[in-house]
C-alpha positions as CSV (number, residue, x, y, z in Angstrom):
1,X,-82.1,-16.9,-81.2
2,X,-83.8,-16.3,-84.5
3,X,-82.6,-14.0,-87.2
4,X,-83.7,-12.9,-90.7
5,X,-81.1,-13.3,-93.4
6,X,-80.9,-12.3,-97.1
7,X,-80.4,-15.3,-99.4
8,X,-79.4,-15.3,-103.1
9,X,-81.6,-18.1,-104.5
10,X,-81.2,-17.7,-108.3
11,X,-79.7,-15.2,-110.7
12,X,-81.3,-11.8,-110.0
13,X,-83.5,-13.2,-107.2
14,X,-83.0,-12.6,-103.5
15,X,-85.3,-13.5,-100.6
16,X,-85.4,-13.2,-96.8
17,X,-85.5,-16.3,-94.6
18,X,-85.6,-17.0,-90.9
19,X,-82.6,-18.8,-89.4
20,X,-81.4,-20.0,-86.1
21,X,-78.5,-18.1,-84.6
22,X,-76.3,-19.8,-81.9
23,X,-75.8,-18.1,-78.6
24,X,-72.5,-16.3,-78.3
25,X,-69.5,-18.0,-76.7
26,X,-67.4,-16.2,-74.1
27,X,-65.3,-14.6,-76.9
28,X,-68.2,-13.6,-79.1
29,X,-70.8,-10.8,-79.4
30,X,-74.3,-10.5,-80.8
31,X,-74.6,-7.5,-83.1
32,X,-78.0,-6.0,-83.7
33,X,-77.8,-4.7,-87.3
34,X,-78.8,-1.1,-88.1
35,X,-77.6,-0.9,-91.7
36,X,-75.7,-3.1,-94.2
37,X,-74.0,-1.9,-97.3
38,X,-74.3,-3.6,-100.7
39,X,-71.1,-4.0,-102.8
40,X,-71.6,-2.9,-106.4
41,X,-68.7,-5.2,-107.5
42,X,-68.4,-8.8,-106.2
43,X,-71.9,-8.8,-104.7
44,X,-73.5,-7.8,-107.9
45,X,-71.6,-10.5,-109.8
46,X,-73.1,-12.9,-107.2
47,X,-76.6,-11.4,-107.8
48,X,-76.3,-11.8,-111.5
49,X,-74.9,-15.3,-111.4
50,X,-71.6,-14.2,-113.0
51,X,-69.3,-16.1,-110.6
52,X,-68.2,-19.7,-111.0
53,X,-70.6,-21.5,-108.6
54,X,-67.7,-23.6,-107.2
55,X,-65.7,-20.5,-106.1
56,X,-65.4,-20.1,-102.3
57,X,-67.4,-17.2,-100.9
58,X,-64.4,-15.9,-99.0
59,X,-62.0,-18.0,-97.1
60,X,-60.6,-14.9,-95.2
61,X,-64.0,-14.1,-93.6
62,X,-65.3,-16.7,-91.1
63,X,-68.9,-15.8,-91.6
64,X,-68.7,-16.5,-95.4
65,X,-68.5,-20.3,-95.7
66,X,-69.5,-22.4,-98.7
67,X,-69.5,-21.5,-102.4
68,X,-71.4,-19.3,-104.8
69,X,-73.7,-22.1,-105.7
70,X,-77.4,-21.1,-105.1
71,X,-78.8,-20.8,-102.6
72,X,-76.2,-18.9,-100.5
73,X,-76.0,-15.9,-98.2
74,X,-73.5,-13.2,-98.9
75,X,-72.4,-9.6,-98.0
76,X,-69.6,-8.2,-95.9
77,X,-70.7,-4.8,-94.5
78,X,-72.9,-5.0,-91.4
79,X,-73.1,-2.0,-89.0
80,X,-74.9,-2.1,-85.7
81,X,-74.6,-2.2,-82.0
82,X,-73.4,-4.9,-79.6
83,X,-76.7,-6.4,-78.2
84,X,-75.1,-9.2,-76.1
85,X,-71.4,-9.6,-75.2
86,X,-69.5,-12.6,-74.0
87,X,-66.2,-10.6,-74.2
88,X,-64.7,-7.3,-73.0
89,X,-66.6,-5.3,-75.7
90,X,-69.4,-3.5,-73.9
91,X,-73.0,-3.9,-74.8
92,X,-74.2,-0.8,-76.8
93,X,-70.9,-0.3,-78.6
94,X,-71.3,0.6,-82.2
95,X,-69.4,-1.8,-84.4
96,X,-68.7,-2.9,-88.0
97,X,-68.7,-6.6,-88.9
98,X,-67.8,-8.5,-92.0
99,X,-71.0,-10.6,-92.3
100,X,-73.9,-11.3,-94.6
101,X,-77.0,-9.2,-94.6
102,X,-79.1,-10.2,-91.6
103,X,-80.7,-8.5,-88.6
104,X,-78.7,-10.3,-85.9
105,X,-75.1,-11.5,-86.3
106,X,-72.9,-13.5,-83.9
107,X,-69.2,-12.7,-84.4
108,X,-65.9,-13.1,-82.7
109,X,-65.3,-10.1,-80.5
110,X,-61.8,-9.7,-82.0
111,X,-63.2,-9.6,-85.5
112,X,-65.6,-6.7,-85.1
113,X,-64.4,-3.1,-85.5
114,X,-65.6,-0.4,-83.1
115,X,-66.7,2.7,-85.1
116,X,-67.1,5.4,-82.4
117,X,-67.5,8.7,-84.1
118,X,-68.5,7.3,-87.5
119,X,-72.2,7.4,-88.4
120,X,-73.7,4.0,-89.3
121,X,-74.5,4.9,-92.9
122,X,-70.9,6.1,-93.4
123,X,-69.5,3.1,-91.7
124,X,-71.3,0.8,-94.2
125,X,-68.8,2.1,-96.8
126,X,-65.8,0.9,-94.7
127,X,-64.9,-2.2,-96.8
128,X,-65.0,-0.1,-100.0
129,X,-62.7,2.5,-98.4
130,X,-60.3,-0.2,-97.3
131,X,-60.3,-1.7,-100.8
132,X,-59.7,1.7,-102.4
133,X,-56.8,2.3,-100.0
134,X,-55.3,-1.0,-100.9
135,X,-55.7,-0.3,-104.6
136,X,-53.8,3.0,-104.1
137,X,-51.1,1.3,-102.1
138,X,-50.7,-1.3,-104.9
139,X,-50.4,1.4,-107.5
140,X,-47.1,2.6,-106.0
141,X,-47.3,6.1,-107.5
142,X,-44.8,8.9,-107.0
143,X,-45.5,12.6,-106.5
144,X,-46.5,14.2,-109.8
145,X,-47.4,10.9,-111.6
146,X,-50.4,11.0,-113.9
147,X,-52.9,8.3,-112.9
148,X,-56.2,7.4,-114.7
149,X,-59.0,5.7,-112.8
150,X,-61.6,4.0,-115.0
151,X,-64.9,3.7,-113.2
152,X,-66.0,6.2,-110.6
153,X,-67.9,3.9,-108.2
154,X,-67.0,3.9,-104.5
155,X,-63.8,1.9,-104.9
156,X,-62.6,4.0,-107.9
157,X,-63.3,7.2,-106.0
158,X,-61.7,6.1,-102.8
159,X,-58.6,4.9,-104.7
160,X,-58.5,8.2,-106.6
161,X,-58.8,10.3,-103.5
162,X,-55.9,8.4,-101.8
163,X,-53.7,8.8,-104.9
164,X,-54.5,12.5,-105.0
165,X,-53.4,12.8,-101.4
166,X,-50.2,11.1,-102.4
167,X,-49.5,13.9,-104.9
168,X,-50.6,12.2,-108.1
169,X,-52.6,14.0,-110.8
170,X,-55.7,11.8,-111.0
171,X,-58.0,11.7,-114.0
172,X,-61.3,9.9,-113.4
173,X,-63.2,8.3,-116.3
174,X,-66.9,7.5,-116.2
175,X,-69.8,7.8,-118.6
176,X,-72.1,8.9,-115.8
177,X,-72.2,12.7,-115.3
178,X,-73.5,12.4,-111.7
179,X,-70.6,10.2,-110.7
180,X,-68.1,12.5,-112.4
181,X,-69.6,15.5,-110.5
182,X,-69.2,13.6,-107.2
183,X,-65.6,12.6,-108.0
184,X,-64.6,16.3,-108.1
185,X,-65.3,16.6,-104.4
186,X,-62.5,14.1,-103.8
187,X,-59.9,16.0,-105.8
188,X,-60.3,13.9,-109.0
189,X,-60.4,15.5,-112.4
190,X,-63.3,13.8,-114.1
191,X,-63.8,13.2,-117.8
192,X,-66.3,11.3,-120.0
193,X,-64.7,8.3,-121.9
194,X,-64.7,10.1,-125.3
195,X,-62.4,12.8,-123.8
196,X,-60.0,10.6,-122.0
197,X,-57.2,10.5,-124.6
198,X,-56.9,14.2,-125.0
199,X,-57.2,14.7,-121.3
200,X,-54.3,12.3,-120.7
201,X,-52.1,13.9,-123.3
202,X,-52.8,17.3,-121.8
203,X,-51.9,16.1,-118.3
204,X,-48.9,14.0,-119.5
205,X,-47.6,15.4,-122.7
206,X,-44.5,13.1,-122.5
207,X,-46.5,10.0,-123.6
208,X,-49.2,8.9,-121.2
209,X,-50.2,7.9,-117.7
210,X,-47.9,6.2,-115.3
211,X,-50.7,4.1,-113.9
212,X,-54.2,3.1,-114.9
213,X,-56.5,1.8,-112.2
214,X,-59.3,-0.3,-113.9
215,X,-62.3,-0.3,-111.5
216,X,-65.2,-0.1,-113.9
217,X,-66.1,-3.8,-113.6
218,X,-66.5,-3.9,-117.4
219,X,-64.0,-6.2,-119.2
220,X,-64.3,-4.1,-122.4
221,X,-62.6,-1.2,-120.6
222,X,-59.2,-2.8,-119.9
223,X,-58.0,-3.1,-123.5
224,X,-58.4,0.6,-124.4
225,X,-57.1,1.6,-120.9
226,X,-53.7,0.0,-121.8
227,X,-53.4,2.6,-124.7
228,X,-53.4,5.4,-122.1
229,X,-50.2,4.2,-120.5
230,X,-46.8,5.6,-121.1
231,X,-43.8,3.4,-121.9
232,X,-43.4,0.9,-119.0
233,X,-46.7,2.0,-117.5
234,X,-48.8,-0.3,-115.3
235,X,-52.5,-1.2,-115.3
236,X,-53.8,-2.1,-111.9
237,X,-56.9,-4.2,-112.2
238,X,-59.2,-3.6,-109.3
239,X,-62.2,-5.0,-111.1
240,X,-63.2,-8.7,-110.6
241,X,-64.9,-9.7,-113.9
242,X,-66.2,-13.0,-112.6
243,X,-67.1,-15.3,-115.5
244,X,-67.1,-12.5,-118.0
245,X,-64.4,-13.0,-120.7
246,X,-61.7,-10.4,-121.1
247,X,-60.2,-10.0,-124.6
248,X,-56.9,-8.1,-124.9
249,X,-54.6,-7.3,-127.9
250,X,-51.2,-8.1,-126.5
251,X,-49.2,-7.8,-129.7
252,X,-46.4,-5.5,-130.6
253,X,-47.5,-2.4,-128.8
254,X,-47.9,-4.2,-125.5
255,X,-44.5,-5.8,-125.7
256,X,-42.5,-3.0,-127.2
257,X,-43.8,-0.5,-124.6
258,X,-43.0,-3.0,-121.7
259,X,-46.5,-2.6,-120.1
260,X,-47.5,-4.4,-116.9
261,X,-50.9,-5.7,-115.9
262,X,-51.2,-6.4,-112.2
263,X,-54.1,-7.4,-110.0
264,X,-55.0,-5.9,-106.7
265,X,-56.9,-7.5,-103.9
266,X,-57.9,-6.5,-100.4
267,X,-57.9,-9.9,-98.7
268,X,-54.2,-9.9,-98.0
269,X,-51.3,-7.5,-97.6
270,X,-48.8,-7.9,-100.5
271,X,-45.3,-9.1,-99.5
272,X,-43.6,-5.9,-100.7
273,X,-45.7,-3.9,-98.2
274,X,-45.5,-6.3,-95.3
275,X,-42.7,-4.4,-93.6
276,X,-44.8,-1.2,-93.2
277,X,-48.4,-2.3,-93.5
278,X,-50.6,-4.9,-91.8
279,X,-54.4,-5.3,-91.7
280,X,-54.8,-3.4,-88.4
281,X,-53.0,-0.4,-89.8
282,X,-54.9,-0.5,-93.0
283,X,-58.2,-0.7,-91.3
284,X,-57.4,2.3,-89.0
285,X,-56.3,4.3,-92.1
286,X,-59.6,3.4,-93.8
287,X,-61.6,4.6,-90.8
288,X,-59.6,7.9,-91.0
289,X,-60.7,8.2,-94.7
290,X,-64.3,7.9,-93.6
291,X,-63.8,10.7,-91.1
292,X,-61.8,13.0,-93.4
293,X,-63.3,12.6,-96.9
294,X,-66.8,13.9,-98.1
295,X,-68.1,10.4,-98.0
296,X,-71.7,11.5,-97.5
297,X,-71.9,12.2,-101.2
298,X,-71.3,8.5,-102.0
299,X,-74.1,7.3,-99.7
300,X,-76.8,8.0,-102.2
301,X,-79.6,5.3,-101.6
302,X,-81.2,3.5,-98.7
303,X,-83.8,0.7,-98.8
304,X,-85.7,-1.1,-96.0
305,X,-84.3,-4.5,-95.4
306,X,-87.6,-6.1,-96.4
307,X,-87.3,-4.4,-99.8
308,X,-83.8,-5.7,-100.5
309,X,-84.9,-7.0,-103.9
310,X,-85.6,-3.4,-105.0
311,X,-82.1,-2.3,-103.9
312,X,-80.4,-5.0,-106.0
313,X,-82.7,-4.3,-109.0
314,X,-81.8,-0.5,-108.8
315,X,-78.1,-1.3,-108.7
316,X,-78.5,-3.8,-111.6
317,X,-80.3,-1.2,-113.7
318,X,-77.5,1.3,-113.1
319,X,-79.8,4.1,-111.8
320,X,-78.0,7.3,-112.8
321,X,-77.6,8.9,-109.4
322,X,-76.9,5.7,-107.4
323,X,-73.4,5.3,-106.2
324,X,-73.8,3.2,-103.1
325,X,-76.9,1.5,-101.7
326,X,-77.5,0.2,-98.2
327,X,-80.3,-1.8,-96.4
328,X,-81.9,-0.2,-93.3
329,X,-83.2,-2.5,-90.6
330,X,-86.3,-2.0,-88.4
């Protein structure tokens, strides 16, 4: 079979190419893509050339082999229907697949996720919902905790929504008024950066937030975010900064206040949660979030597959009312 695939060929340059696709084995399916979502985090680092070229694309996703050395294909949010099946999954079944942007994908039947009842455009947000859920699980908040989320992109909003459901008082920080307005629909109290300190003191007069979730993608944000924490507070770093340098002042205040900085990542389940969570449970919970939350407000932009370059350029510019962009296939 032939397929058309998006390729990153140089910093800020993507093209479509025609490739050969193997016929499916007995345990595989062919997915005809309807829509694929673009990640505003890792994928934009790849687009801008801000990842070490020798870094593996993702050793937990079989379809992402090789490194970030140009040219490479990337992406992990394909939604479509089963066109051919060599397994028990019926043809015509709507599914999600972790695969690069291309119009036909061959995948192991056990690796695709049926999405009955979730519209394709909403399903394209699935990996971001799963990531936001994992961020919230890693935050380990208690009822009544004050949490600050810096960066109200999809991951920040999903994380904030889950933390709100857990009983936390969630303050969202973003310079973009459109994103702040959308965050309100998810139970998040939004604020511009210049108001954050007073907002935290109003919410937590005893000294600061229990947790800060840093999901802005901007390494400049992490340092000031530490100042928002109470004694023995924790900063959860959801952002991947790629090759961008992070400068932190870790002097007396950091040590004397016993602050913690911890990373969060969706590829694995942390050991401390392994007794109660596995990947299957987390994915089912992420699908419930897509059904229960007002996710339509995040799905702001769509571009034809053949105009993929315009989509990446719009995200790169930071168009004001763009939260999540997706490619639509003919």
